[in-house]
C-alpha positions as CSV (number, residue, x, y, z in Angstrom):
1,X,-91.3,-65.7,-107.9
2,X,-92.6,-63.7,-105.0
3,X,-93.7,-61.0,-107.4
4,X,-95.6,-63.3,-109.7
5,X,-97.6,-64.6,-106.7
6,X,-98.2,-61.1,-105.5
7,X,-99.4,-60.3,-108.9
8,X,-101.6,-63.4,-109.4
9,X,-103.0,-62.9,-106.0
10,X,-103.9,-59.1,-106.5
11,X,-105.5,-60.4,-109.9
12,X,-107.6,-62.9,-108.2
13,X,-108.7,-60.3,-105.5
14,X,-109.8,-58.0,-108.3
15,X,-111.5,-60.6,-110.3
16,X,-113.5,-61.7,-107.1
17,X,-114.6,-58.0,-106.4
18,X,-115.7,-57.5,-110.3
19,X,-117.8,-60.9,-110.0
20,X,-119.6,-59.9,-106.6
21,X,-120.0,-56.4,-107.7
22,X,-121.6,-57.8,-111.2
23,X,-123.8,-60.3,-109.2
24,X,-125.1,-57.5,-107.0
25,X,-126.0,-55.5,-109.8
26,X,-127.6,-58.3,-111.6
27,X,-130.0,-59.1,-108.6
28,X,-131.2,-55.7,-108.1
29,X,-131.9,-55.2,-111.7
30,X,-133.8,-58.5,-111.7
31,X,-135.7,-57.3,-108.5
32,X,-136.8,-54.3,-110.4
33,X,-137.9,-55.9,-113.2
34,X,-140.0,-58.4,-111.2
35,X,-141.4,-55.9,-109.0
36,X,-142.6,-53.9,-112.2
37,X,-143.8,-57.0,-113.7
38,X,-146.3,-57.9,-110.9
39,X,-147.6,-54.3,-111.1
40,X,-148.4,-54.7,-114.7
41,X,-150.0,-58.1,-114.1
42,X,-151.9,-56.7,-111.2
43,X,-153.1,-53.7,-113.3
44,X,-154.0,-56.3,-116.4
45,X,-156.2,-58.4,-114.1
46,X,-158.0,-55.5,-112.5
47,X,-158.8,-54.1,-116.0
48,X,-159.8,-57.5,-117.4
49,X,-163.5,-57.7,-117.7
50,X,-164.3,-54.3,-116.4
51,X,-168.0,-55.0,-116.2
52,X,-169.6,-58.6,-115.7
53,X,-173.4,-58.8,-115.8
54,X,-174.7,-59.8,-112.3
55,X,-178.5,-59.8,-112.8
56,X,-181.0,-59.1,-115.3
57,X,-184.4,-57.5,-114.4
58,X,-187.2,-57.5,-116.9
59,X,-189.7,-54.7,-116.0
60,X,-193.5,-55.3,-115.8
61,X,-194.9,-55.2,-119.4
62,X,-198.0,-52.8,-118.0
63,X,-195.4,-50.2,-117.4
64,X,-194.0,-49.7,-120.8
65,X,-197.2,-49.4,-122.7
66,X,-198.0,-46.1,-123.9
67,X,-195.2,-44.6,-122.0
68,X,-191.8,-43.8,-121.8
69,X,-188.9,-44.1,-119.1
70,X,-187.1,-41.0,-118.7
71,X,-184.0,-42.0,-116.7
72,X,-182.7,-42.5,-113.1
73,X,-183.3,-40.8,-110.1
74,X,-181.0,-42.7,-108.3
75,X,-178.8,-46.0,-108.6
76,X,-181.8,-48.0,-107.8
77,X,-184.8,-45.7,-109.0
78,X,-186.1,-44.9,-112.6
79,X,-189.1,-42.8,-113.3
80,X,-191.2,-42.4,-116.5
81,X,-194.3,-40.8,-118.0
82,X,-197.3,-42.5,-119.0
83,X,-200.8,-42.4,-120.3
84,X,-203.6,-42.7,-117.8
85,X,-205.9,-45.6,-118.8
86,X,-209.1,-44.2,-120.2
87,X,-207.8,-40.6,-120.1
88,X,-205.3,-39.9,-122.9
89,X,-204.7,-36.6,-122.3
90,X,-203.4,-36.9,-118.8
91,X,-200.2,-38.1,-117.8
92,X,-198.7,-40.3,-114.8
93,X,-195.5,-39.6,-113.6
94,X,-194.4,-43.1,-112.3
95,X,-191.4,-44.6,-110.5
96,X,-190.2,-48.1,-110.1
97,X,-187.2,-49.0,-107.6
98,X,-185.2,-52.2,-106.8
99,X,-185.8,-55.0,-107.2
100,X,-188.1,-53.6,-110.2
101,X,-191.4,-55.5,-109.6
102,X,-194.0,-53.0,-109.5
103,X,-194.2,-49.2,-110.2
104,X,-195.8,-46.7,-108.4
105,X,-197.6,-43.4,-109.3
106,X,-195.5,-40.2,-108.0
107,X,-198.1,-37.6,-109.6
108,X,-200.5,-36.8,-112.2
109,X,-198.6,-33.8,-114.2
110,X,-200.5,-31.5,-116.5
111,X,-197.3,-31.3,-118.8
112,X,-196.5,-31.9,-122.2
113,X,-195.4,-35.5,-122.6
114,X,-193.5,-35.1,-125.6
115,X,-191.4,-31.9,-124.4
116,X,-190.5,-33.1,-120.9
117,X,-186.8,-33.7,-120.2
118,X,-185.4,-35.2,-116.9
119,X,-182.5,-33.7,-115.6
120,X,-179.3,-35.9,-115.7
121,X,-179.2,-35.9,-112.1
122,X,-182.8,-37.1,-111.8
123,X,-184.1,-34.4,-109.5
124,X,-186.0,-32.3,-112.0
125,X,-188.3,-32.2,-115.2
126,X,-188.2,-29.4,-117.7
127,X,-191.1,-28.7,-119.7
128,X,-192.3,-25.9,-122.1
129,X,-195.6,-24.5,-121.9
130,X,-196.7,-22.9,-124.9
131,X,-199.8,-20.7,-126.0
132,X,-200.1,-18.3,-129.0
133,X,-198.3,-15.6,-127.5
134,X,-195.7,-16.8,-125.2
135,X,-193.7,-19.7,-124.2
136,X,-192.8,-20.4,-120.4
137,X,-190.4,-23.2,-119.3
138,X,-191.4,-25.1,-116.2
139,X,-189.9,-27.0,-113.8
140,X,-191.2,-29.8,-111.8
141,X,-189.1,-31.0,-108.8
142,X,-189.2,-34.7,-107.9
143,X,-188.4,-33.8,-104.2
144,X,-191.4,-32.0,-103.4
145,X,-193.7,-32.5,-106.7
146,X,-194.0,-28.9,-107.4
147,X,-194.1,-27.1,-110.6
148,X,-192.6,-23.8,-111.0
149,X,-192.5,-21.4,-113.9
150,X,-188.9,-20.1,-114.3
151,X,-188.8,-18.3,-118.0
152,X,-191.0,-16.8,-120.4
153,X,-190.4,-15.3,-123.8
154,X,-192.7,-13.9,-126.5
155,X,-193.8,-16.0,-129.5
156,X,-195.6,-13.5,-131.6
157,X,-195.0,-13.0,-135.1
158,X,-193.3,-16.0,-137.1
159,X,-191.5,-17.6,-134.1
160,X,-191.7,-21.0,-132.5
161,X,-190.2,-23.1,-130.0
162,X,-187.9,-26.1,-131.0
163,X,-186.3,-28.5,-129.0
164,X,-184.9,-28.5,-125.3
165,X,-182.1,-30.1,-123.5
166,X,-180.1,-30.3,-120.3
167,X,-176.3,-29.6,-119.8
168,X,-174.8,-32.8,-118.4
169,X,-173.9,-31.2,-115.0
170,X,-177.8,-30.5,-114.8
171,X,-177.2,-26.7,-114.4
172,X,-178.3,-25.4,-117.8
173,X,-181.3,-25.8,-120.0
174,X,-181.1,-24.8,-123.8
175,X,-183.7,-24.4,-126.3
176,X,-184.3,-23.0,-129.7
177,X,-186.5,-20.3,-130.7
178,X,-186.7,-20.1,-134.5
179,X,-188.0,-17.4,-136.9
180,X,-189.6,-18.8,-139.8
181,X,-189.9,-15.2,-141.6
182,X,-186.2,-14.4,-141.1
183,X,-183.3,-17.2,-140.4
184,X,-181.3,-14.4,-138.9
185,X,-183.9,-13.8,-136.0
186,X,-183.8,-17.4,-134.8
187,X,-181.9,-17.4,-131.2
188,X,-180.6,-19.9,-128.9
189,X,-181.6,-19.3,-125.1
190,X,-180.1,-20.7,-122.0
191,X,-181.6,-20.9,-118.6
192,X,-179.2,-21.2,-115.7
193,X,-180.8,-23.0,-112.8
194,X,-178.2,-21.9,-110.3
195,X,-178.7,-18.0,-110.8
196,X,-182.2,-18.5,-112.2
197,X,-181.2,-16.1,-115.0
198,X,-181.5,-16.8,-118.8
199,X,-179.2,-15.7,-121.8
200,X,-179.9,-15.2,-125.6
201,X,-177.4,-16.1,-128.3
202,X,-178.4,-15.2,-131.9
203,X,-177.9,-17.7,-134.7
204,X,-176.5,-15.8,-137.4
205,X,-174.3,-18.4,-138.8
206,X,-176.8,-20.4,-140.5
207,X,-178.5,-20.5,-143.8
208,X,-182.4,-20.0,-144.7
209,X,-182.1,-23.8,-146.0
210,X,-181.2,-24.9,-142.7
211,X,-183.8,-26.7,-140.7
212,X,-182.6,-26.5,-136.8
213,X,-183.7,-29.3,-134.9
214,X,-181.6,-29.8,-131.6
215,X,-179.1,-28.1,-129.4
216,X,-177.0,-29.2,-126.5
217,X,-174.7,-26.8,-124.6
218,X,-171.4,-27.6,-122.7
219,X,-171.0,-27.6,-119.0
220,X,-169.1,-24.5,-119.2
221,X,-171.7,-22.6,-121.3
222,X,-168.3,-21.7,-124.0
223,X,-169.8,-23.9,-126.6
224,X,-172.9,-25.5,-127.8
225,X,-173.8,-28.2,-130.4
226,X,-176.6,-27.7,-133.1
227,X,-178.0,-30.4,-135.1
228,X,-179.9,-29.7,-138.4
229,X,-181.0,-30.4,-141.6
230,X,-179.2,-28.8,-144.6
231,X,-180.7,-27.6,-147.9
232,X,-179.9,-31.0,-149.2
233,X,-181.9,-32.8,-146.4
234,X,-178.9,-34.2,-144.8
235,X,-178.4,-34.3,-141.1
236,X,-175.5,-31.8,-139.9
237,X,-173.9,-31.3,-136.7
238,X,-172.6,-27.8,-135.9
239,X,-170.0,-26.6,-133.3
240,X,-170.4,-23.0,-132.3
241,X,-168.7,-20.7,-129.5
242,X,-171.0,-18.6,-127.4
243,X,-169.6,-15.3,-127.0
244,X,-170.8,-11.8,-127.0
245,X,-174.3,-12.8,-127.4
246,X,-173.7,-14.6,-130.6
247,X,-173.3,-18.1,-131.5
248,X,-170.0,-18.5,-133.8
249,X,-169.8,-21.5,-135.8
250,X,-166.7,-23.3,-135.6
251,X,-167.1,-26.8,-137.2
252,X,-169.5,-28.4,-139.3
253,X,-170.1,-32.2,-140.4
254,X,-172.6,-34.6,-142.0
255,X,-173.6,-37.1,-139.5
256,X,-176.1,-40.0,-139.0
257,X,-179.4,-39.2,-137.9
258,X,-178.5,-40.0,-134.2
259,X,-177.6,-38.3,-130.8
260,X,-174.7,-35.9,-130.1
261,X,-173.0,-36.1,-126.7
262,X,-170.4,-33.8,-124.9
263,X,-167.2,-35.7,-123.7
264,X,-165.8,-32.7,-122.0
265,X,-166.2,-29.0,-122.7
266,X,-163.9,-29.3,-125.7
267,X,-164.6,-32.8,-127.0
268,X,-167.8,-34.2,-128.3
269,X,-168.9,-37.7,-129.7
270,X,-171.6,-38.3,-132.9
271,X,-172.1,-41.0,-135.1
272,X,-171.0,-40.3,-138.8
273,X,-172.8,-41.2,-142.0
274,X,-170.5,-44.0,-142.5
275,X,-171.4,-45.7,-139.1
276,X,-168.2,-44.9,-137.1
277,X,-168.5,-43.1,-133.6
278,X,-166.1,-40.2,-133.8
279,X,-164.7,-37.7,-131.2
280,X,-163.9,-34.1,-132.2
281,X,-161.5,-32.2,-130.1
282,X,-161.9,-28.4,-130.9
283,X,-158.7,-27.4,-129.1
284,X,-156.6,-28.7,-132.0
285,X,-159.3,-29.9,-134.6
286,X,-158.6,-33.5,-134.3
287,X,-161.1,-35.9,-135.4
288,X,-160.7,-39.6,-134.1
289,X,-162.4,-42.7,-134.6
290,X,-163.7,-44.5,-131.6
291,X,-166.0,-47.4,-132.8
292,X,-166.8,-48.7,-136.1
293,X,-170.1,-50.1,-137.5
294,X,-171.9,-48.4,-134.5
295,X,-176.0,-48.3,-134.7
296,X,-176.6,-46.8,-131.2
297,X,-174.5,-45.9,-128.1
298,X,-174.6,-44.5,-124.8
299,X,-171.8,-43.1,-122.4
300,X,-172.1,-43.4,-118.8
301,X,-172.3,-40.2,-116.7
302,X,-168.4,-40.2,-116.0
303,X,-167.7,-41.1,-119.5
304,X,-165.6,-44.0,-118.4
305,X,-168.0,-46.7,-119.7
306,X,-169.7,-47.0,-123.0
307,X,-172.7,-49.2,-124.0
308,X,-173.4,-49.7,-127.8
309,X,-174.8,-51.8,-130.6
310,X,-173.3,-52.7,-133.8
311,X,-174.9,-52.7,-137.1
312,X,-176.5,-55.9,-138.2
313,X,-176.2,-57.2,-134.8
314,X,-178.6,-58.1,-132.1
315,X,-176.3,-57.6,-129.4
316,X,-175.6,-54.9,-127.0
317,X,-171.9,-54.5,-125.9
318,X,-170.3,-52.7,-123.0
319,X,-166.8,-51.6,-123.3
320,X,-164.4,-49.5,-120.8
321,X,-163.1,-46.2,-122.1
322,X,-159.3,-45.5,-122.1
323,X,-158.7,-42.3,-124.0
324,X,-160.1,-42.5,-127.3
325,X,-160.1,-46.5,-127.1
326,X,-162.7,-48.9,-126.1
327,X,-161.3,-51.9,-124.0
328,X,-162.7,-55.3,-123.4
329,X,-166.0,-55.1,-125.3
330,X,-168.4,-57.6,-123.3
331,X,-171.8,-58.5,-124.7
332,X,-174.3,-57.9,-122.0
333,X,-177.7,-58.5,-123.7
334,X,-179.2,-60.2,-126.8
335,X,-182.4,-59.7,-129.2
336,X,-183.5,-56.0,-129.1
337,X,-182.9,-52.8,-130.9
338,X,-182.1,-50.6,-127.8
339,X,-183.7,-47.4,-128.7
340,X,-183.7,-46.0,-125.1
341,X,-180.4,-46.7,-123.0
342,X,-179.5,-45.1,-119.9
343,X,-176.7,-45.7,-117.3
344,X,-177.3,-45.4,-113.4
345,X,-175.3,-42.5,-111.8
346,X,-172.9,-44.8,-110.3
347,X,-172.4,-46.9,-113.5
348,X,-173.5,-49.9,-111.9
349,X,-176.8,-50.5,-113.9
350,X,-177.8,-50.1,-117.5
351,X,-181.3,-49.4,-118.4
352,X,-182.3,-50.9,-122.0
353,X,-185.6,-50.5,-123.7
354,X,-186.5,-51.5,-127.3
355,X,-188.4,-53.8,-129.8
356,X,-187.3,-57.4,-130.2
357,X,-185.2,-57.8,-133.1
358,X,-185.9,-61.5,-133.9
359,X,-189.5,-61.0,-133.2
360,X,-189.8,-58.5,-135.9
361,X,-187.2,-58.1,-138.2
362,X,-188.9,-55.7,-140.5
363,X,-189.3,-53.3,-137.6
364,X,-189.9,-49.7,-138.3
365,X,-189.6,-47.0,-135.2
366,X,-193.0,-45.5,-135.8
367,X,-194.8,-48.9,-135.5
368,X,-196.6,-48.3,-132.4
369,X,-197.9,-52.0,-132.3
370,X,-194.5,-53.4,-131.6
371,X,-193.8,-54.6,-128.1
372,X,-191.1,-52.7,-126.6
373,X,-189.8,-54.5,-123.4
374,X,-187.7,-52.8,-120.8
375,X,-184.5,-54.3,-118.8
376,X,-182.2,-53.4,-116.2
377,X,-178.9,-55.0,-116.3
378,X,-177.0,-54.9,-113.0
379,X,-173.2,-55.4,-113.2
380,X,-170.6,-56.8,-110.5
């Protein structure tokens, strides 16, 4: 009988130890799950509504007549060029700052208004001065209002200048010098503002039927994008590597007639003919769809946000980028076709300019009589 009680007592002790152990383990697991759940919830709440409109400013109408706002010089200042009243051959450089009520004239610039390009960091304006025998790259400093000639090349024979653009890091200026007599004689020229030197690359991989239009170089100057019309008249984008003084084509695709944007040194985005916004990665040749039914788009300087308009809609959306996905698309403005969209350097404001869609449903971009109001949308 005593042995039976001993066995029973031993069994009860072992059962009690097992239950206590199980409870302890269960409580620890629940603590981990709750902790993880709270972190996920906090992250979701942080990401929910990444942008919220705080205030919308309409720029004075007299500042957008016969002119164009080039972009931001700081987080609360934009600049643009405008024709001087009564003097159509003279150009005024204007600036408007927060609270965006009245612009002021910075300078009268003797530069070609159609060729001028503001650097992404808002510090300099590039322009190309052209004569019958030479072309000269000029830089205008917004800080000291001085113009400097930095690069000159011959324009003799059948050559002519075509397009100019800044790299996203504001270090390099790229432009095309095309040869009408022989396509193989065309070159891509890149000026480095840090070293004050220029490098030329021959464009051997293009056909005589190709009409080269635009070029944009990557921040590491290892690759460049060239936009052209092919022999059938369709817009095409060509990715090329820059090596040993040559542009070597690596990828070619027909696109919609819109902008091309570097996402990094190896990835770029463009609008396809089907209205999809694509991203191409040259490291693995992967082509991905970012958005569908897109009519216009603009990435923030750090590529973390995107502003865009969908086809057949009069709404400008803003979304947050996560990889190749766009999260939490928020409508921020209704009623205009945003032909000009630019993010502030700190991503806190978005400049919009374009015709009122509802006022003129038959709008054509070349119609100079159409009003194009400009707005600055400030976010929380």
